[in-house]
Gaussian input, Z-matrix of N, CA and C with variables (Angstrom, degrees):
# hf/3-21g

backbone

0 1
 N
 C     1     B1
 C     2     B2     1     A1
 N     3     B3     2     A2     1     D1
 C     4     B4     3     A3     2     D2
 C     5     B5     4     A4     3     D3
 N     6     B6     5     A5     4     D4
 C     7     B7     6     A6     5     D5
 C     8     B8     7     A7     6     D6
 N     9     B9     8     A8     7     D7
 C    10    B10     9     A9     8     D8
 C    11    B11    10    A10     9     D9
 N    12    B12    11    A11    10    D10
 C    13    B13    12    A12    11    D11
 C    14    B14    13    A13    12    D12
 N    15    B15    14    A14    13    D13
 C    16    B16    15    A15    14    D14
 C    17    B17    16    A16    15    D15
 N    18    B18    17    A17    16    D16
 C    19    B19    18    A18    17    D17
 C    20    B20    19    A19    18    D18
 N    21    B21    20    A20    19    D19
 C    22    B22    21    A21    20    D20
 C    23    B23    22    A22    21    D21
 N    24    B24    23    A23    22    D22
 C    25    B25    24    A24    23    D23
 C    26    B26    25    A25    24    D24
 N    27    B27    26    A26    25    D25
 C    28    B28    27    A27    26    D26
 C    29    B29    28    A28    27    D27
 N    30    B30    29    A29    28    D28
 C    31    B31    30    A30    29    D29
 C    32    B32    31    A31    30    D30
 N    33    B33    32    A32    31    D31
 C    34    B34    33    A33    32    D32
 C    35    B35    34    A34    33    D33
 N    36    B36    35    A35    34    D34
 C    37    B37    36    A36    35    D35
 C    38    B38    37    A37    36    D36
 N    39    B39    38    A38    37    D37
 C    40    B40    39    A39    38    D38
 C    41    B41    40    A40    39    D39
 N    42    B42    41    A41    40    D40
 C    43    B43    42    A42    41    D41
 C    44    B44    43    A43    42    D42
 N    45    B45    44    A44    43    D43
 C    46    B46    45    A45    44    D44
 C    47    B47    46    A46    45    D45
 N    48    B48    47    A47    46    D46
 C    49    B49    48    A48    47    D47
 C    50    B50    49    A49    48    D48
 N    51    B51    50    A50    49    D49
 C    52    B52    51    A51    50    D50
 C    53    B53    52    A52    51    D51
 N    54    B54    53    A53    52    D52
 C    55    B55    54    A54    53    D53
 C    56    B56    55    A55    54    D54
 N    57    B57    56    A56    55    D55
 C    58    B58    57    A57    56    D56
 C    59    B59    58    A58    57    D57
 N    60    B60    59    A59    58    D58
 C    61    B61    60    A60    59    D59
 C    62    B62    61    A61    60    D60
 N    63    B63    62    A62    61    D61
 C    64    B64    63    A63    62    D62
 C    65    B65    64    A64    63    D63
 N    66    B66    65    A65    64    D64
 C    67    B67    66    A66    65    D65
 C    68    B68    67    A67    66    D66
 N    69    B69    68    A68    67    D67
 C    70    B70    69    A69    68    D68
 C    71    B71    70    A70    69    D69
 N    72    B72    71    A71    70    D70
 C    73    B73    72    A72    71    D71
 C    74    B74    73    A73    72    D72
 N    75    B75    74    A74    73    D73
 C    76    B76    75    A75    74    D74
 C    77    B77    76    A76    75    D75
 N    78    B78    77    A77    76    D76
 C    79    B79    78    A78    77    D77
 C    80    B80    79    A79    78    D78
 N    81    B81    80    A80    79    D79
 C    82    B82    81    A81    80    D80
 C    83    B83    82    A82    81    D81
 N    84    B84    83    A83    82    D82
 C    85    B85    84    A84    83    D83
 C    86    B86    85    A85    84    D84
 N    87    B87    86    A86    85    D85
 C    88    B88    87    A87    86    D86
 C    89    B89    88    A88    87    D87
 N    90    B90    89    A89    88    D88
 C    91    B91    90    A90    89    D89
 C    92    B92    91    A91    90    D90
 N    93    B93    92    A92    91    D91
 C    94    B94    93    A93    92    D92
 C    95    B95    94    A94    93    D93
 N    96    B96    95    A95    94    D94
 C    97    B97    96    A96    95    D95
 C    98    B98    97    A97    96    D96
 N    99    B99    98    A98    97    D97
 C   100   B100    99    A99    98    D98
 C   101   B101   100   A100    99    D99
 N   102   B102   101   A101   100   D100
 C   103   B103   102   A102   101   D101
 C   104   B104   103   A103   102   D102
 N   105   B105   104   A104   103   D103
 C   106   B106   105   A105   104   D104
 C   107   B107   106   A106   105   D105
 N   108   B108   107   A107   106   D106
 C   109   B109   108   A108   107   D107
 C   110   B110   109   A109   108   D108
 N   111   B111   110   A110   109   D109
 C   112   B112   111   A111   110   D110
 C   113   B113   112   A112   111   D111
 N   114   B114   113   A113   112   D112
 C   115   B115   114   A114   113   D113
 C   116   B116   115   A115   114   D114
 N   117   B117   116   A116   115   D115
 C   118   B118   117   A117   116   D116
 C   119   B119   118   A118   117   D117
 N   120   B120   119   A119   118   D118
 C   121   B121   120   A120   119   D119
 C   122   B122   121   A121   120   D120
 N   123   B123   122   A122   121   D121
 C   124   B124   123   A123   122   D122
 C   125   B125   124   A124   123   D123
 N   126   B126   125   A125   124   D124
 C   127   B127   126   A126   125   D125
 C   128   B128   127   A127   126   D126
 N   129   B129   128   A128   127   D127
 C   130   B130   129   A129   128   D128
 C   131   B131   130   A130   129   D129
 N   132   B132   131   A131   130   D130
 C   133   B133   132   A132   131   D131
 C   134   B134   133   A133   132   D132
 N   135   B135   134   A134   133   D133
 C   136   B136   135   A135   134   D134
 C   137   B137   136   A136   135   D135
 N   138   B138   137   A137   136   D136
 C   139   B139   138   A138   137   D137
 C   140   B140   139   A139   138   D138
 N   141   B141   140   A140   139   D139
 C   142   B142   141   A141   140   D140
 C   143   B143   142   A142   141   D141
 N   144   B144   143   A143   142   D142
 C   145   B145   144   A144   143   D143
 C   146   B146   145   A145   144   D144
 N   147   B147   146   A146   145   D145
 C   148   B148   147   A147   146   D146
 C   149   B149   148   A148   147   D147
 N   150   B150   149   A149   148   D148
 C   151   B151   150   A150   149   D149
 C   152   B152   151   A151   150   D150
 N   153   B153   152   A152   151   D151
 C   154   B154   153   A153   152   D152
 C   155   B155   154   A154   153   D153
 N   156   B156   155   A155   154   D154
 C   157   B157   156   A156   155   D155
 C   158   B158   157   A157   156   D156
 N   159   B159   158   A158   157   D157
 C   160   B160   159   A159   158   D158
 C   161   B161   160   A160   159   D159
 N   162   B162   161   A161   160   D160
 C   163   B163   162   A162   161   D161
 C   164   B164   163   A163   162   D162
 N   165   B165   164   A164   163   D163
 C   166   B166   165   A165   164   D164
 C   167   B167   166   A166   165   D165
 N   168   B168   167   A167   166   D166
 C   169   B169   168   A168   167   D167
 C   170   B170   169   A169   168   D168
 N   171   B171   170   A170   169   D169
 C   172   B172   171   A171   170   D170
 C   173   B173   172   A172   171   D171
 N   174   B174   173   A173   172   D172
 C   175   B175   174   A174   173   D173
 C   176   B176   175   A175   174   D174
 N   177   B177   176   A176   175   D175
 C   178   B178   177   A177   176   D176
 C   179   B179   178   A178   177   D177
 N   180   B180   179   A179   178   D178
 C   181   B181   180   A180   179   D179
 C   182   B182   181   A181   180   D180
 N   183   B183   182   A182   181   D181
 C   184   B184   183   A183   182   D182
 C   185   B185   184   A184   183   D183
 N   186   B186   185   A185   184   D184
 C   187   B187   186   A186   185   D185
 C   188   B188   187   A187   186   D186
 N   189   B189   188   A188   187   D187
 C   190   B190   189   A189   188   D188
 C   191   B191   190   A190   189   D189
 N   192   B192   191   A191   190   D190
 C   193   B193   192   A192   191   D191
 C   194   B194   193   A193   192   D192
 N   195   B195   194   A194   193   D193
 C   196   B196   195   A195   194   D194
 C   197   B197   196   A196   195   D195
 N   198   B198   197   A197   196   D196
 C   199   B199   198   A198   197   D197
 C   200   B200   199   A199   198   D198
 N   201   B201   200   A200   199   D199
 C   202   B202   201   A201   200   D200
 C   203   B203   202   A202   201   D201
 N   204   B204   203   A203   202   D202
 C   205   B205   204   A204   203   D203
 C   206   B206   205   A205   204   D204
 N   207   B207   206   A206   205   D205
 C   208   B208   207   A207   206   D206
 C   209   B209   208   A208   207   D207
 N   210   B210   209   A209   208   D208
 C   211   B211   210   A210   209   D209
 C   212   B212   211   A211   210   D210
 N   213   B213   212   A212   211   D211
 C   214   B214   213   A213   212   D212
 C   215   B215   214   A214   213   D213
 N   216   B216   215   A215   214   D214
 C   217   B217   216   A216   215   D215
 C   218   B218   217   A217   216   D216

   B1=1.4489
   B2=1.5280
   B3=1.3144
   B4=1.4616
   B5=1.5282
   B6=1.3327
   B7=1.4523
   B8=1.5275
   B9=1.3340
   B10=1.4532
   B11=1.5144
   B12=1.3358
   B13=1.4630
   B14=1.5171
   B15=1.3358
   B16=1.4713
   B17=1.5261
   B18=1.3146
   B19=1.4609
   B20=1.5282
   B21=1.3127
   B22=1.4624
   B23=1.5256
   B24=1.3280
   B25=1.4585
   B26=1.5259
   B27=1.3198
   B28=1.4528
   B29=1.5385
   B30=1.3229
   B31=1.4759
   B32=1.5172
   B33=1.3159
   B34=1.4583
   B35=1.5185
   B36=1.3058
   B37=1.4602
   B38=1.5442
   B39=1.3272
   B40=1.4557
   B41=1.5271
   B42=1.3266
   B43=1.4675
   B44=1.5143
   B45=1.3086
   B46=1.4581
   B47=1.5163
   B48=1.3044
   B49=1.4595
   B50=1.5101
   B51=1.3305
   B52=1.4685
   B53=1.5218
   B54=1.3013
   B55=1.4612
   B56=1.5162
   B57=1.3372
   B58=1.4630
   B59=1.5097
   B60=1.3442
   B61=1.4559
   B62=1.5176
   B63=1.3262
   B64=1.4626
   B65=1.5396
   B66=1.3334
   B67=1.4700
   B68=1.5136
   B69=1.3278
   B70=1.4642
   B71=1.5189
   B72=1.3186
   B73=1.4612
   B74=1.5210
   B75=1.3234
   B76=1.4583
   B77=1.5349
   B78=1.3330
   B79=1.4648
   B80=1.5374
   B81=1.3133
   B82=1.4522
   B83=1.5170
   B84=1.3136
   B85=1.4600
   B86=1.5035
   B87=1.3308
   B88=1.4641
   B89=1.5270
   B90=1.3294
   B91=1.4629
   B92=1.5227
   B93=1.3054
   B94=1.4696
   B95=1.5138
   B96=1.3134
   B97=1.4609
   B98=1.5177
   B99=1.3317
   B100=1.4675
   B101=1.5218
   B102=1.3140
   B103=1.4567
   B104=1.5121
   B105=1.3233
   B106=1.4608
   B107=1.5279
   B108=1.3137
   B109=1.4624
   B110=1.5138
   B111=1.3349
   B112=1.4474
   B113=1.4974
   B114=1.3327
   B115=1.4673
   B116=1.5098
   B117=1.3263
   B118=1.4670
   B119=1.5269
   B120=1.3347
   B121=1.4610
   B122=1.5216
   B123=1.3060
   B124=1.4605
   B125=1.5274
   B126=1.3395
   B127=1.4550
   B128=1.5179
   B129=1.3262
   B130=1.4614
   B131=1.5236
   B132=1.3428
   B133=1.4678
   B134=1.5231
   B135=1.3275
   B136=1.4629
   B137=1.5137
   B138=1.3166
   B139=1.4697
   B140=1.5218
   B141=1.3160
   B142=1.4735
   B143=1.5230
   B144=1.3291
   B145=1.4641
   B146=1.5148
   B147=1.3392
   B148=1.4513
   B149=1.5293
   B150=1.3114
   B151=1.4676
   B152=1.5206
   B153=1.3123
   B154=1.4589
   B155=1.5199
   B156=1.3117
   B157=1.4624
   B158=1.5268
   B159=1.3187
   B160=1.4581
   B161=1.5337
   B162=1.3342
   B163=1.4722
   B164=1.5269
   B165=1.3319
   B166=1.4663
   B167=1.5400
   B168=1.3049
   B169=1.4546
   B170=1.5349
   B171=1.3167
   B172=1.4603
   B173=1.5354
   B174=1.3295
   B175=1.4699
   B176=1.5307
   B177=1.3232
   B178=1.4713
   B179=1.5139
   B180=1.3200
   B181=1.4706
   B182=1.5198
   B183=1.3376
   B184=1.4604
   B185=1.5278
   B186=1.3332
   B187=1.4701
   B188=1.5163
   B189=1.3249
   B190=1.4762
   B191=1.5178
   B192=1.3219
   B193=1.4716
   B194=1.5349
   B195=1.3386
   B196=1.4658
   B197=1.5186
   B198=1.3362
   B199=1.4613
   B200=1.5147
   B201=1.3368
   B202=1.4594
   B203=1.5243
   B204=1.3277
   B205=1.4539
   B206=1.5270
   B207=1.3366
   B208=1.4569
   B209=1.5216
   B210=1.3269
   B211=1.4451
   B212=1.5237
   B213=1.3246
   B214=1.4509
   B215=1.5209
   B216=1.3206
   B217=1.4702
   B218=1.5062
   A1=108.39
   A2=115.80
   A3=122.71
   A4=109.34
   A5=116.93
   A6=121.81
   A7=108.50
   A8=115.93
   A9=121.44
   A10=109.25
   A11=116.14
   A12=122.75
   A13=109.55
   A14=115.96
   A15=121.85
   A16=108.90
   A17=115.07
   A18=120.44
   A19=107.83
   A20=115.92
   A21=120.31
   A22=109.12
   A23=114.87
   A24=121.36
   A25=108.58
   A26=115.50
   A27=121.73
   A28=105.97
   A29=116.63
   A30=120.85
   A31=113.05
   A32=117.14
   A33=122.86
   A34=109.10
   A35=115.26
   A36=119.25
   A37=111.43
   A38=114.77
   A39=123.04
   A40=105.67
   A41=116.18
   A42=121.18
   A43=112.05
   A44=114.76
   A45=122.36
   A46=108.33
   A47=116.47
   A48=122.86
   A49=108.99
   A50=116.49
   A51=119.21
   A52=110.03
   A53=117.33
   A54=122.76
   A55=114.05
   A56=117.14
   A57=120.81
   A58=113.46
   A59=116.79
   A60=120.09
   A61=114.08
   A62=118.43
   A63=122.09
   A64=109.25
   A65=115.43
   A66=121.39
   A67=110.35
   A68=116.86
   A69=123.37
   A70=109.39
   A71=116.21
   A72=121.92
   A73=108.30
   A74=116.52
   A75=120.68
   A76=105.93
   A77=118.39
   A78=119.83
   A79=112.53
   A80=115.04
   A81=120.78
   A82=109.96
   A83=117.23
   A84=120.75
   A85=111.98
   A86=115.68
   A87=121.25
   A88=112.63
   A89=114.51
   A90=120.88
   A91=108.21
   A92=114.41
   A93=122.03
   A94=108.16
   A95=116.40
   A96=122.12
   A97=107.32
   A98=116.31
   A99=120.62
   A100=108.85
   A101=115.26
   A102=120.88
   A103=109.02
   A104=115.98
   A105=119.72
   A106=111.82
   A107=116.99
   A108=118.67
   A109=113.87
   A110=118.58
   A111=121.43
   A112=115.14
   A113=119.01
   A114=121.64
   A115=112.19
   A116=116.69
   A117=122.52
   A118=108.03
   A119=115.58
   A120=121.35
   A121=107.89
   A122=116.57
   A123=122.10
   A124=107.55
   A125=117.13
   A126=122.62
   A127=106.25
   A128=117.51
   A129=123.84
   A130=107.20
   A131=117.09
   A132=120.82
   A133=109.48
   A134=114.60
   A135=121.32
   A136=109.80
   A137=116.03
   A138=121.70
   A139=112.21
   A140=117.01
   A141=121.66
   A142=111.31
   A143=116.83
   A144=120.27
   A145=112.34
   A146=115.96
   A147=120.20
   A148=114.42
   A149=118.44
   A150=120.72
   A151=109.09
   A152=116.14
   A153=119.40
   A154=110.17
   A155=114.04
   A156=120.90
   A157=107.35
   A158=116.64
   A159=121.91
   A160=107.94
   A161=115.37
   A162=121.44
   A163=109.38
   A164=116.06
   A165=119.00
   A166=109.94
   A167=116.09
   A168=121.50
   A169=111.03
   A170=118.63
   A171=121.84
   A172=111.18
   A173=117.12
   A174=120.34
   A175=110.64
   A176=116.39
   A177=120.38
   A178=109.77
   A179=116.86
   A180=119.93
   A181=112.10
   A182=116.56
   A183=119.96
   A184=111.39
   A185=118.04
   A186=120.92
   A187=110.30
   A188=117.11
   A189=120.91
   A190=110.66
   A191=116.75
   A192=121.22
   A193=111.36
   A194=118.00
   A195=122.08
   A196=112.17
   A197=117.00
   A198=120.82
   A199=113.38
   A200=117.83
   A201=121.87
   A202=112.89
   A203=116.01
   A204=122.15
   A205=107.15
   A206=116.45
   A207=121.32
   A208=109.01
   A209=115.92
   A210=120.85
   A211=108.57
   A212=116.79
   A213=121.67
   A214=112.97
   A215=117.87
   A216=120.65
   A217=111.10
   D1=127.84
   D2=-179.23
   D3=-95.24
   D4=109.99
   D5=179.02
   D6=-99.40
   D7=126.39
   D8=178.30
   D9=-109.41
   D10=134.67
   D11=179.11
   D12=-121.58
   D13=134.18
   D14=179.20
   D15=-130.45
   D16=143.98
   D17=171.50
   D18=-83.16
   D19=140.46
   D20=-178.32
   D21=-149.55
   D22=175.88
   D23=178.46
   D24=-140.81
   D25=130.97
   D26=173.93
   D27=-82.38
   D28=121.12
   D29=-177.25
   D30=-118.35
   D31=-2.75
   D32=-179.92
   D33=-154.01
   D34=-167.70
   D35=-174.47
   D36=-75.57
   D37=118.62
   D38=172.29
   D39=-125.91
   D40=118.45
   D41=-174.22
   D42=-109.02
   D43=158.94
   D44=171.29
   D45=-148.16
   D46=159.80
   D47=178.57
   D48=-111.14
   D49=129.21
   D50=179.57
   D51=-79.79
   D52=179.03
   D53=-177.38
   D54=-59.03
   D55=-25.75
   D56=179.03
   D57=-89.42
   D58=3.52
   D59=177.98
   D60=86.15
   D61=8.65
   D62=-179.84
   D63=-86.51
   D64=131.08
   D65=179.52
   D66=-79.28
   D67=130.81
   D68=178.15
   D69=-126.76
   D70=158.66
   D71=177.43
   D72=-114.33
   D73=133.73
   D74=174.95
   D75=-73.54
   D76=130.22
   D77=-176.64
   D78=-65.80
   D79=152.11
   D80=176.23
   D81=-62.57
   D82=143.42
   D83=177.20
   D84=133.42
   D85=-170.37
   D86=-175.29
   D87=-70.91
   D88=152.61
   D89=176.98
   D90=-156.86
   D91=169.97
   D92=172.27
   D93=-115.14
   D94=144.60
   D95=173.45
   D96=-114.00
   D97=127.81
   D98=178.53
   D99=-124.10
   D100=129.95
   D101=-179.42
   D102=-132.62
   D103=136.10
   D104=179.53
   D105=-121.05
   D106=-35.89
   D107=-173.54
   D108=-115.58
   D109=-2.86
   D110=179.27
   D111=82.32
   D112=-5.62
   D113=179.29
   D114=-105.28
   D115=-29.04
   D116=-176.25
   D117=-129.74
   D118=139.79
   D119=176.30
   D120=-120.60
   D121=130.58
   D122=177.33
   D123=-93.52
   D124=125.02
   D125=175.09
   D126=-100.40
   D127=127.48
   D128=-178.89
   D129=-118.22
   D130=129.05
   D131=-179.69
   D132=-145.30
   D133=174.26
   D134=-178.94
   D135=109.71
   D136=156.34
   D137=-176.74
   D138=-55.00
   D139=-33.48
   D140=-179.08
   D141=-119.34
   D142=17.75
   D143=-178.73
   D144=67.83
   D145=31.60
   D146=-173.47
   D147=-85.08
   D148=-5.33
   D149=-179.86
   D150=-120.93
   D151=145.18
   D152=177.05
   D153=-158.74
   D154=158.61
   D155=175.68
   D156=-152.76
   D157=144.15
   D158=176.53
   D159=-101.30
   D160=127.01
   D161=179.93
   D162=-125.07
   D163=150.43
   D164=175.48
   D165=-60.72
   D166=145.14
   D167=-178.00
   D168=-57.33
   D169=-29.67
   D170=178.91
   D171=-63.61
   D172=-37.27
   D173=178.36
   D174=-69.77
   D175=-36.23
   D176=177.62
   D177=-65.53
   D178=-45.02
   D179=178.44
   D180=-62.41
   D181=-40.54
   D182=178.97
   D183=-64.43
   D184=-40.59
   D185=177.09
   D186=-64.71
   D187=-39.75
   D188=176.96
   D189=-63.73
   D190=-45.27
   D191=-177.40
   D192=-65.53
   D193=-30.58
   D194=176.92
   D195=-79.88
   D196=-9.00
   D197=-177.44
   D198=83.84
   D199=12.79
   D200=-179.15
   D201=-89.98
   D202=-10.76
   D203=177.85
   D204=-138.10
   D205=121.65
   D206=-177.85
   D207=-115.49
   D208=123.15
   D209=175.55
   D210=-79.26
   D211=132.28
   D212=-176.53
   D213=-100.47
   D214=-13.29
   D215=176.08
   D216=-142.52

């Protein structure tokens, strides 16, 4: 399995829904994007990388296209 990791920055509103159906916003700032299968991207954030969420690649592309997610490498 080929895992790709990219440095990125959240610059606008990127949301996700937790297991209980509550909508949350990923905080502005640096993050890592990890992709293994091309369908789902894991966003990792926090001072120690303690938070993460897996989102469909389509949501990642939409956030990038809106300028809310900037790839740094």
